[in-house]
A tleap script that builds the chain and sets N, CA, C and O, in Angstrom:
source leaprc.protein.ff14SB
mol = sequence {
  NMET LEU SER LEU PHE ALA HIE HIE ALA GLU
  ALA PHE PHE LYS VAL GLU ILE GLY GLY ARG
  ASP PHE PRO GLU GLY ASP ALA MET MET GLU
  HIE VAL VAL PHE VAL ALA ILE ILE VAL SER
  VAL LEU VAL CYS MET SER TYR GLY ILE TYR
  ALA GLY ILE ARG ASP LEU ARG ARG TRP ARG
  SER ARG PRO VAL GLU VAL LYS CALA
}
set mol.1.N position { 76.308 166.619 120.639 }
set mol.1.CA position { 77.519 167.238 119.450 }
set mol.1.C position { 78.020 168.338 120.433 }
set mol.1.O position { 79.239 168.489 120.521 }
set mol.2.N position { 77.106 169.203 121.260 }
set mol.2.CA position { 77.977 170.367 121.522 }
set mol.2.C position { 78.929 170.196 122.722 }
set mol.2.O position { 79.865 170.982 122.866 }
set mol.3.N position { 78.717 169.204 123.570 }
set mol.3.CA position { 79.429 168.693 124.547 }
set mol.3.C position { 80.819 168.321 124.141 }
set mol.3.O position { 81.681 168.035 124.971 }
set mol.4.N position { 81.061 168.333 122.605 }
set mol.4.CA position { 82.375 167.687 122.007 }
set mol.4.C position { 83.237 169.120 122.158 }
set mol.4.O position { 84.359 169.169 122.662 }
set mol.5.N position { 82.422 170.409 121.569 }
set mol.5.CA position { 83.055 171.547 121.656 }
set mol.5.C position { 83.235 172.505 122.879 }
set mol.5.O position { 83.971 173.491 122.864 }
set mol.6.N position { 82.542 172.134 123.848 }
set mol.6.CA position { 82.203 173.029 124.872 }
set mol.6.C position { 83.416 173.282 125.807 }
set mol.6.O position { 83.421 174.252 126.565 }
set mol.7.N position { 84.446 172.398 125.744 }
set mol.7.CA position { 85.544 172.394 126.582 }
set mol.7.C position { 86.482 173.310 125.821 }
set mol.7.O position { 87.389 173.775 126.511 }
set mol.8.N position { 86.457 173.681 124.500 }
set mol.8.CA position { 87.195 174.409 123.937 }
set mol.8.C position { 86.565 176.095 123.802 }
set mol.8.O position { 87.233 177.087 123.510 }
set mol.9.N position { 85.366 176.051 124.055 }
set mol.9.CA position { 84.610 177.505 124.140 }
set mol.9.C position { 84.923 177.947 125.530 }
set mol.9.O position { 85.148 179.146 125.695 }
set mol.10.N position { 84.977 176.987 126.741 }
set mol.10.CA position { 84.917 177.413 128.062 }
set mol.10.C position { 86.016 178.494 128.014 }
set mol.10.O position { 85.683 179.551 128.550 }
set mol.11.N position { 87.309 178.453 127.464 }
set mol.11.CA position { 88.359 179.326 127.419 }
set mol.11.C position { 87.827 180.642 127.017 }
set mol.11.O position { 88.374 181.667 127.425 }
set mol.12.N position { 86.737 180.683 126.198 }
set mol.12.CA position { 86.390 182.253 125.916 }
set mol.12.C position { 85.053 182.863 126.526 }
set mol.12.O position { 84.780 184.063 126.539 }
set mol.13.N position { 84.375 181.976 126.960 }
set mol.13.CA position { 83.009 182.104 127.867 }
set mol.13.C position { 82.608 180.979 128.453 }
set mol.13.O position { 82.951 179.820 128.218 }
set mol.14.N position { 81.576 181.560 129.524 }
set mol.14.CA position { 81.511 180.278 130.564 }
set mol.14.C position { 80.266 179.620 129.750 }
set mol.14.O position { 79.361 180.248 129.200 }
set mol.15.N position { 80.447 178.071 129.807 }
set mol.15.CA position { 79.671 177.237 129.137 }
set mol.15.C position { 78.775 176.519 130.216 }
set mol.15.O position { 79.306 175.884 131.127 }
set mol.16.N position { 77.276 176.639 130.087 }
set mol.16.CA position { 76.809 175.907 131.112 }
set mol.16.C position { 75.488 175.299 130.427 }
set mol.16.O position { 74.770 176.181 129.956 }
set mol.17.N position { 75.085 174.201 130.293 }
set mol.17.CA position { 74.021 173.646 129.372 }
set mol.17.C position { 73.387 172.610 130.490 }
set mol.17.O position { 73.962 171.707 131.098 }
set mol.18.N position { 71.986 173.045 130.563 }
set mol.18.CA position { 71.007 172.182 131.566 }
set mol.18.C position { 71.533 172.310 133.047 }
set mol.18.O position { 71.321 171.406 133.854 }
set mol.19.N position { 72.123 173.286 133.337 }
set mol.19.CA position { 72.564 173.542 134.739 }
set mol.19.C position { 73.876 172.937 135.105 }
set mol.19.O position { 74.346 173.033 136.239 }
set mol.20.N position { 74.530 172.234 133.999 }
set mol.20.CA position { 75.511 171.520 134.211 }
set mol.20.C position { 77.040 172.537 133.588 }
set mol.20.O position { 77.108 173.024 132.459 }
set mol.21.N position { 77.724 172.608 134.268 }
set mol.21.CA position { 79.104 173.084 133.552 }
set mol.21.C position { 79.979 171.965 132.694 }
set mol.21.O position { 80.172 170.782 132.974 }
set mol.22.N position { 80.429 172.708 131.591 }
set mol.22.CA position { 81.009 171.777 130.725 }
set mol.22.C position { 82.553 172.271 130.470 }
set mol.22.O position { 82.657 173.473 130.229 }
set mol.23.N position { 83.682 171.560 130.488 }
set mol.23.CA position { 83.418 170.181 130.186 }
set mol.23.C position { 83.246 169.353 131.280 }
set mol.23.O position { 83.743 169.628 132.372 }
set mol.24.N position { 82.529 168.281 131.064 }
set mol.24.CA position { 82.173 167.332 132.218 }
set mol.24.C position { 82.682 166.021 131.761 }
set mol.24.O position { 82.707 165.773 130.556 }
set mol.25.N position { 82.959 165.440 132.357 }
set mol.25.CA position { 83.346 163.735 132.031 }
set mol.25.C position { 84.962 163.614 131.410 }
set mol.25.O position { 85.818 164.455 131.689 }
set mol.26.N position { 85.195 162.553 130.620 }
set mol.26.CA position { 86.624 162.337 130.074 }
set mol.26.C position { 86.805 163.094 128.686 }
set mol.26.O position { 86.375 162.647 127.623 }
set mol.27.N position { 87.477 164.265 128.823 }
set mol.27.CA position { 87.883 164.865 127.920 }
set mol.27.C position { 88.613 164.271 126.572 }
set mol.27.O position { 88.399 164.718 125.445 }
set mol.28.N position { 89.408 163.314 126.837 }
set mol.28.CA position { 89.996 162.469 125.888 }
set mol.28.C position { 88.959 161.437 125.279 }
set mol.28.O position { 89.102 161.258 124.070 }
set mol.29.N position { 87.953 160.733 125.887 }
set mol.29.CA position { 87.085 160.215 125.168 }
set mol.29.C position { 86.231 161.010 124.402 }
set mol.29.O position { 85.766 160.451 123.409 }
set mol.30.N position { 85.882 162.243 124.616 }
set mol.30.CA position { 85.151 163.150 123.899 }
set mol.30.C position { 85.894 163.536 122.412 }
set mol.30.O position { 85.242 163.792 121.400 }
set mol.31.N position { 87.363 163.528 122.474 }
set mol.31.CA position { 88.051 163.835 121.482 }
set mol.31.C position { 88.117 162.402 120.649 }
set mol.31.O position { 88.058 162.451 119.421 }
set mol.32.N position { 88.208 161.448 121.155 }
set mol.32.CA position { 88.184 160.053 120.530 }
set mol.32.C position { 86.704 159.908 119.548 }
set mol.32.O position { 86.716 159.650 118.345 }
set mol.33.N position { 85.795 160.078 120.161 }
set mol.33.CA position { 84.494 160.100 119.728 }
set mol.33.C position { 84.300 161.030 118.701 }
set mol.33.O position { 83.794 160.642 117.648 }
set mol.34.N position { 84.675 162.374 118.871 }
set mol.34.CA position { 84.875 163.547 117.745 }
set mol.34.C position { 85.370 163.001 116.558 }
set mol.34.O position { 84.735 163.060 115.505 }
set mol.35.N position { 86.596 162.412 116.676 }
set mol.35.CA position { 87.590 162.153 115.461 }
set mol.35.C position { 86.850 161.032 114.830 }
set mol.35.O position { 86.936 160.960 113.604 }
set mol.36.N position { 86.009 159.985 115.566 }
set mol.36.CA position { 85.363 158.909 115.017 }
set mol.36.C position { 84.422 159.277 114.100 }
set mol.36.O position { 84.259 158.712 113.019 }
set mol.37.N position { 83.758 160.273 114.530 }
set mol.37.CA position { 82.546 160.656 113.660 }
set mol.37.C position { 83.156 161.504 112.446 }
set mol.37.O position { 82.788 161.454 111.272 }
set mol.38.N position { 84.059 162.204 112.935 }
set mol.38.CA position { 84.594 163.066 111.634 }
set mol.38.C position { 85.064 162.258 110.417 }
set mol.38.O position { 84.721 162.522 109.264 }
set mol.39.N position { 85.958 161.154 110.803 }
set mol.39.CA position { 86.325 160.209 109.913 }
set mol.39.C position { 85.297 159.447 109.114 }
set mol.39.O position { 85.324 159.276 107.895 }
set mol.40.N position { 84.400 159.017 109.952 }
set mol.40.CA position { 83.060 158.405 109.349 }
set mol.40.C position { 82.566 159.224 108.378 }
set mol.40.O position { 82.456 158.859 107.208 }
set mol.41.N position { 82.217 160.450 108.831 }
set mol.41.CA position { 81.558 161.631 107.876 }
set mol.41.C position { 82.307 161.650 106.545 }
set mol.41.O position { 81.766 161.598 105.441 }
set mol.42.N position { 84.027 161.757 106.856 }
set mol.42.CA position { 84.692 162.202 105.659 }
set mol.42.C position { 84.625 160.956 104.980 }
set mol.42.O position { 84.268 161.249 103.838 }
set mol.43.N position { 84.777 159.694 105.061 }
set mol.43.CA position { 84.713 158.312 104.348 }
set mol.43.C position { 83.505 158.385 103.579 }
set mol.43.O position { 83.566 158.094 102.385 }
set mol.44.N position { 82.372 158.744 104.112 }
set mol.44.CA position { 81.140 158.713 103.385 }
set mol.44.C position { 80.927 159.747 102.204 }
set mol.44.O position { 80.352 159.526 101.138 }
set mol.45.N position { 81.687 161.262 102.753 }
set mol.45.CA position { 81.474 161.879 101.894 }
set mol.45.C position { 82.490 161.657 100.725 }
set mol.45.O position { 82.206 161.964 99.567 }
set mol.46.N position { 83.396 161.243 100.999 }
set mol.46.CA position { 84.528 160.803 99.947 }
set mol.46.C position { 83.764 159.853 98.765 }
set mol.46.O position { 83.640 160.169 97.582 }
set mol.47.N position { 83.234 158.468 99.473 }
set mol.47.CA position { 82.682 157.632 98.702 }
set mol.47.C position { 81.586 158.500 97.795 }
set mol.47.O position { 81.553 158.482 96.564 }
set mol.48.N position { 80.784 159.187 98.571 }
set mol.48.CA position { 79.892 159.821 97.631 }
set mol.48.C position { 80.132 160.800 96.328 }
set mol.48.O position { 79.352 160.957 95.388 }
set mol.49.N position { 81.530 161.470 96.540 }
set mol.49.CA position { 82.084 162.392 95.615 }
set mol.49.C position { 82.633 161.201 94.550 }
set mol.49.O position { 82.383 161.452 93.372 }
set mol.50.N position { 83.195 160.211 94.755 }
set mol.50.CA position { 83.635 159.351 94.106 }
set mol.50.C position { 82.710 158.827 93.096 }
set mol.50.O position { 82.832 158.952 91.877 }
set mol.51.N position { 81.532 158.075 93.893 }
set mol.51.CA position { 80.302 157.429 92.818 }
set mol.51.C position { 79.769 158.507 92.104 }
set mol.51.O position { 79.233 158.120 91.066 }
set mol.52.N position { 79.715 159.779 92.284 }
set mol.52.CA position { 79.016 160.738 91.665 }
set mol.52.C position { 79.994 161.122 90.555 }
set mol.52.O position { 79.382 161.414 89.528 }
set mol.53.N position { 81.329 161.213 90.439 }
set mol.53.CA position { 82.161 161.217 89.651 }
set mol.53.C position { 82.262 160.070 88.548 }
set mol.53.O position { 82.470 160.297 87.356 }
set mol.54.N position { 82.110 158.977 89.033 }
set mol.54.CA position { 82.069 157.745 88.205 }
set mol.54.C position { 80.917 157.629 87.439 }
set mol.54.O position { 80.957 157.236 86.273 }
set mol.55.N position { 79.814 157.967 88.056 }
set mol.55.CA position { 78.341 157.882 87.283 }
set mol.55.C position { 78.391 158.905 86.242 }
set mol.55.O position { 77.824 158.766 85.158 }
set mol.56.N position { 79.024 159.863 86.552 }
set mol.56.CA position { 78.915 161.089 85.570 }
set mol.56.C position { 79.753 160.711 84.381 }
set mol.56.O position { 79.470 160.966 83.211 }
set mol.57.N position { 80.855 160.049 84.831 }
set mol.57.CA position { 81.657 159.824 83.697 }
set mol.57.C position { 81.001 158.653 82.685 }
set mol.57.O position { 81.010 158.736 81.457 }
set mol.58.N position { 80.425 157.534 83.469 }
set mol.58.CA position { 79.782 156.487 82.707 }
set mol.58.C position { 78.464 156.967 81.789 }
set mol.58.O position { 78.221 156.557 80.654 }
set mol.59.N position { 77.770 157.814 82.456 }
set mol.59.CA position { 76.733 158.779 81.819 }
set mol.59.C position { 77.132 159.257 80.463 }
set mol.59.O position { 76.594 159.045 79.376 }
set mol.60.N position { 78.217 159.965 80.775 }
set mol.60.CA position { 78.697 160.796 79.522 }
set mol.60.C position { 79.765 160.009 78.417 }
set mol.60.O position { 80.184 160.509 77.374 }
set mol.61.N position { 80.040 158.828 78.872 }
set mol.61.CA position { 80.731 157.892 77.841 }
set mol.61.C position { 79.921 156.884 77.127 }
set mol.61.O position { 80.403 156.149 76.266 }
set mol.62.N position { 78.677 156.858 77.498 }
set mol.62.CA position { 77.674 156.038 76.939 }
set mol.62.C position { 77.066 156.319 75.349 }
set mol.62.O position { 76.757 157.479 75.075 }
set mol.63.N position { 76.928 155.447 74.500 }
set mol.63.CA position { 76.625 155.940 73.285 }
set mol.63.C position { 75.294 156.615 73.168 }
set mol.63.O position { 74.335 156.190 73.813 }
set mol.64.N position { 75.213 157.471 72.508 }
set mol.64.CA position { 73.759 158.110 72.103 }
set mol.64.C position { 73.089 157.397 71.383 }
set mol.64.O position { 73.555 156.896 70.359 }
set mol.65.N position { 71.534 157.168 71.893 }
set mol.65.CA position { 70.646 156.128 71.014 }
set mol.65.C position { 69.806 157.211 70.053 }
set mol.65.O position { 69.460 158.255 70.607 }
set mol.66.N position { 69.557 157.076 69.043 }
set mol.66.CA position { 68.889 158.097 68.092 }
set mol.66.C position { 67.662 157.152 67.847 }
set mol.66.O position { 67.633 155.963 67.530 }
set mol.67.N position { 66.634 158.075 68.098 }
set mol.67.CA position { 65.145 156.998 67.967 }
set mol.67.C position { 64.787 157.654 66.585 }
set mol.67.O position { 64.968 158.854 66.379 }
set mol.68.N position { 64.303 156.848 65.713 }
set mol.68.CA position { 63.565 157.549 64.386 }
set mol.68.C position { 62.029 157.493 64.592 }
set mol.68.O position { 61.275 157.954 63.736 }
savepdb mol mol.pdb
quit
């Protein structure tokens, strides 16, 4: 994950991890991978928020059972 951000950090300070300078490799591919990961995380988070609100609304709207 660090390699995805390292090429941006290089403008501020020298980034060297494991004896290798960053960025290394195809920077455009790193951006594509990063965007794909972020979109996946946001989709999962959005569904989780939706499911939580849906379940809370179902729980609050169910009739109350009174046991005698």
